[in-house]
N, CA, C and O of each residue as an XYZ file, in Angstrom:
272
protein
N     -50.345    -32.606     26.068
C     -51.189    -33.691     25.622
C     -50.445    -34.518     24.751
O     -49.894    -34.013     23.773
N     -50.355    -35.839     25.010
C     -49.593    -36.812     24.138
C     -50.207    -37.134     22.935
O     -51.323    -36.621     22.856
N     -49.828    -37.918     21.791
C     -50.563    -38.170     20.603
C     -51.765    -38.764     20.922
O     -52.833    -38.412     20.422
N     -51.635    -39.692     21.770
C     -52.974    -40.842     22.037
C     -53.967    -39.899     22.461
O     -54.869    -39.513     21.717
N     -53.800    -39.489     23.758
C     -54.867    -38.602     24.134
C     -55.458    -37.566     23.201
O     -56.682    -37.437     23.199
N     -54.618    -36.722     22.312
C     -55.199    -35.927     21.392
C     -55.844    -36.784     20.261
O     -56.888    -36.287     19.839
N     -55.437    -38.057     19.616
C     -56.548    -38.893     18.779
C     -57.680    -38.774     19.513
O     -58.553    -38.020     19.081
N     -57.914    -39.555     20.881
C     -59.045    -39.836     21.696
C     -59.865    -38.733     21.781
O     -61.077    -38.862     21.610
N     -59.133    -37.177     22.134
C     -60.056    -36.037     22.112
C     -60.884    -35.906     21.202
O     -62.108    -35.793     21.280
N     -59.962    -35.924     19.983
C     -60.703    -35.623     18.444
C     -61.540    -36.275     18.347
O     -62.566    -35.661     18.053
N     -61.735    -38.018     18.521
C     -62.519    -38.694     18.180
C     -63.848    -38.564     19.115
O     -64.913    -39.093     18.798
N     -63.690    -37.904     20.140
C     -64.681    -37.942     21.313
C     -65.846    -36.883     20.669
O     -66.850    -36.747     21.368
N     -65.794    -36.128     19.400
C     -66.752    -35.143     19.209
C     -67.539    -35.956     17.837
O     -66.912    -36.535     16.950
N     -68.942    -35.848     17.902
C     -69.551    -36.487     17.138
C     -69.372    -35.820     15.357
O     -69.480    -36.470     14.317
N     -69.074    -34.345     15.519
C     -68.948    -33.712     14.501
C     -67.839    -34.049     13.699
O     -67.783    -34.227     12.483
N     -66.739    -34.128     14.793
C     -65.235    -34.617     13.918
C     -65.361    -35.928     13.341
O     -64.750    -36.154     12.296
N     -66.146    -36.930     13.931
C     -66.350    -38.251     13.445
C     -66.754    -38.269     12.273
O     -66.196    -38.869     11.355
N     -68.090    -37.400     12.163
C     -68.769    -37.131     10.857
C     -67.803    -36.674      9.872
O     -67.722    -37.279      8.803
N     -67.030    -35.631     10.127
C     -65.996    -35.212      9.163
C     -65.107    -36.318      8.773
O     -65.057    -36.556      7.566
N     -64.381    -37.053      9.585
C     -63.883    -38.307      9.136
C     -64.430    -39.184      8.204
O     -63.927    -39.615      7.166
N     -65.793    -39.447      8.821
C     -66.288    -40.418      7.702
C     -66.836    -39.991      6.475
O     -67.174    -40.867      5.679
N     -67.019    -38.520      6.108
C     -67.218    -38.031      4.949
C     -65.843    -38.051      4.184
O     -65.839    -38.340      2.987
N     -64.550    -37.719      4.915
C     -63.233    -37.953      4.165
C     -62.996    -39.198      3.730
O     -62.340    -39.371      2.702
N     -63.553    -40.352      4.533
C     -63.343    -41.681      4.266
C     -63.844    -41.961      2.854
O     -63.387    -43.001      2.378
N     -64.686    -41.266      2.068
C     -65.325    -41.369      0.810
C     -64.273    -40.680     -0.282
O     -64.324    -40.961     -1.479
N     -63.404    -39.829      0.230
C     -62.422    -39.092     -0.683
C     -61.768    -37.873     -0.170
O     -61.815    -37.793      1.057
N     -61.149    -36.868     -0.794
C     -60.817    -35.834     -0.608
C     -61.943    -34.644     -0.755
O     -62.650    -34.644     -1.763
N     -62.069    -33.875      0.007
C     -63.063    -32.711     -0.002
C     -62.346    -31.262      0.618
O     -61.620    -30.985      1.574
N     -62.958    -30.556     -0.448
C     -62.183    -29.181      0.112
C     -62.665    -28.455      1.650
O     -63.513    -29.150      2.210
N     -62.368    -27.481      2.249
C     -62.877    -26.902      3.409
C     -64.301    -26.625      3.301
O     -65.161    -26.823      4.159
N     -64.446    -26.103      2.038
C     -65.788    -25.264      1.848
C     -66.871    -26.680      1.324
O     -68.092    -26.711      1.473
N     -66.201    -27.523      0.836
C     -67.431    -28.889      0.395
C     -67.660    -29.104      1.839
O     -68.788    -28.842      2.256
N     -66.655    -29.594      2.777
C     -67.102    -29.998      4.230
C     -67.943    -29.214      5.137
O     -68.658    -29.716      6.004
N     -67.813    -27.803      4.870
C     -68.465    -27.090      5.700
C     -69.943    -27.124      5.287
O     -70.791    -26.966      6.164
N     -70.322    -27.325      3.972
C     -71.464    -27.305      3.279
C     -72.244    -28.542      3.853
O     -73.468    -28.448      3.760
N     -71.766    -29.646      4.409
C     -72.328    -30.441      4.799
C     -72.689    -30.521      6.401
O     -73.331    -31.430      6.926
N     -72.196    -29.496      6.993
C     -72.578    -29.283      8.375
C     -73.699    -27.960      8.540
O     -73.873    -27.074      7.703
N     -74.278    -28.078      9.640
C     -75.161    -26.751      9.810
C     -74.428    -26.051     11.162
O     -75.032    -25.855     12.216
N     -73.085    -25.731     10.940
C     -72.425    -25.149     11.875
C     -71.534    -23.906     11.106
O     -71.234    -23.903      9.912
N     -71.235    -22.989     11.976
C     -70.344    -21.790     11.184
C     -68.932    -22.403     10.773
O     -68.349    -23.399     11.202
N     -68.555    -21.408      9.727
C     -67.151    -21.875      9.354
C     -66.150    -22.038     10.211
O     -65.307    -22.934     10.191
N     -66.283    -20.915     11.174
C     -65.425    -20.648     12.680
C     -65.359    -21.930     13.132
O     -64.304    -22.559     13.208
N     -66.459    -22.364     13.445
C     -66.678    -23.705     13.956
C     -65.879    -24.854     13.269
O     -65.130    -25.635     13.854
N     -66.120    -24.836     12.111
C     -65.411    -25.862     11.196
C     -64.111    -25.878     11.131
O     -63.536    -26.963     11.036
N     -63.314    -24.540     11.175
C     -61.898    -24.475     11.316
C     -61.541    -25.096     12.593
O     -60.464    -25.692     12.612
N     -62.250    -25.068     13.675
C     -61.704    -25.493     14.861
C     -61.828    -26.759     14.802
O     -60.830    -27.354     15.209
N     -62.744    -27.458     14.421
C     -62.733    -28.910     14.132
C     -61.468    -29.368     13.459
O     -60.575    -30.079     13.918
N     -61.583    -28.795     12.240
C     -60.216    -28.903     11.391
C     -58.755    -28.965     11.927
O     -57.875    -29.783     11.662
N     -58.728    -27.704     12.887
C     -57.473    -27.794     13.398
C     -57.227    -28.977     14.447
O     -56.163    -29.584     14.569
N     -58.345    -29.189     15.151
C     -58.226    -30.187     16.091
C     -58.049    -31.635     15.527
O     -57.638    -32.545     16.247
N     -58.377    -31.816     14.201
C     -58.152    -33.137     13.608
C     -56.877    -32.982     13.294
O     -56.050    -33.829     13.629
N     -56.572    -31.978     12.670
C     -54.694    -31.952     12.114
C     -53.847    -32.171     13.255
O     -52.956    -33.020     13.238
N     -54.115    -31.374     14.330
C     -53.220    -31.188     15.235
C     -53.071    -32.950     15.903
O     -51.990    -33.381     16.303
N     -54.230    -33.702     15.911
C     -54.067    -35.200     16.332
C     -53.544    -35.746     15.255
O     -53.306    -36.931     15.486
N     -53.207    -35.388     14.021
C     -52.710    -36.157     13.009
C     -53.680    -37.118     11.979
O     -53.210    -37.920     11.172
N     -55.025    -36.879     12.168
C     -55.867    -37.598     11.444
C     -56.292    -37.161     10.230
O     -56.846    -38.013      9.535
N     -56.166    -35.880      9.711
C     -56.086    -35.624      8.668
C     -55.327    -34.508      7.892
O     -55.221    -33.424      8.466
N     -54.867    -34.629      6.837
C     -53.683    -33.776      6.014
C     -54.138    -32.900      5.143
O     -55.159    -33.207      4.528
N     -53.602    -31.820      4.924
C     -54.120    -30.836      4.086
C     -53.392    -30.584      2.927
O     -52.221    -30.962      2.929
N     -53.843    -30.011      1.904
C     -52.797    -29.770      0.735
C     -53.769    -28.455      0.143
O     -54.997    -28.392      0.067
N     -52.916    -27.626     -0.170
C     -53.327    -26.115     -0.836
C     -53.445    -26.443     -2.291
O     -52.559    -27.014     -2.927
N     -54.500    -26.080     -2.741
C     -54.711    -26.224     -4.225
C     -55.342    -24.701     -4.515
O     -56.507    -24.400     -4.253
N     -54.412    -23.849     -5.072
C     -54.799    -22.546     -5.521
C     -55.460    -21.722     -4.045
O     -54.677    -21.397     -3.153
N     -56.720    -21.487     -3.939
C     -57.073    -20.718     -2.843
C     -58.217    -21.630     -2.025
O     -59.191    -21.257     -1.371
N     -57.722    -22.954     -2.314
C     -58.802    -23.980     -1.658
C     -57.756    -24.825     -0.722
O     -56.630    -25.050     -1.165
N     -58.104    -25.250      0.458
C     -57.672    -26.218      1.204
C     -58.159    -27.739      0.971
O     -59.365    -27.963      1.083
N     -57.558    -28.461      0.752
C     -58.174    -30.079      0.336
C     -57.645    -30.738      1.609
O     -56.494    -30.772      2.043
N     -58.809    -31.267      2.113
C     -58.364    -32.265      3.186
C     -58.495    -33.772      2.481
O     -58.199    -34.781      3.122
């Protein structure tokens, strides 16, 4: 899958669009983001990985937290 297709695939999911909207207001940890959505942490992890592979989010480890 090329980069453009990856971006459109990522954006096709409403939860991923909502994650990006939340991140548009500022950086959040994975836990803070997970608290905003009524889905499992495993499902959130999948969404994070899709967004990262499309180049739509960056991560930074701060201690035991991952910040997006």
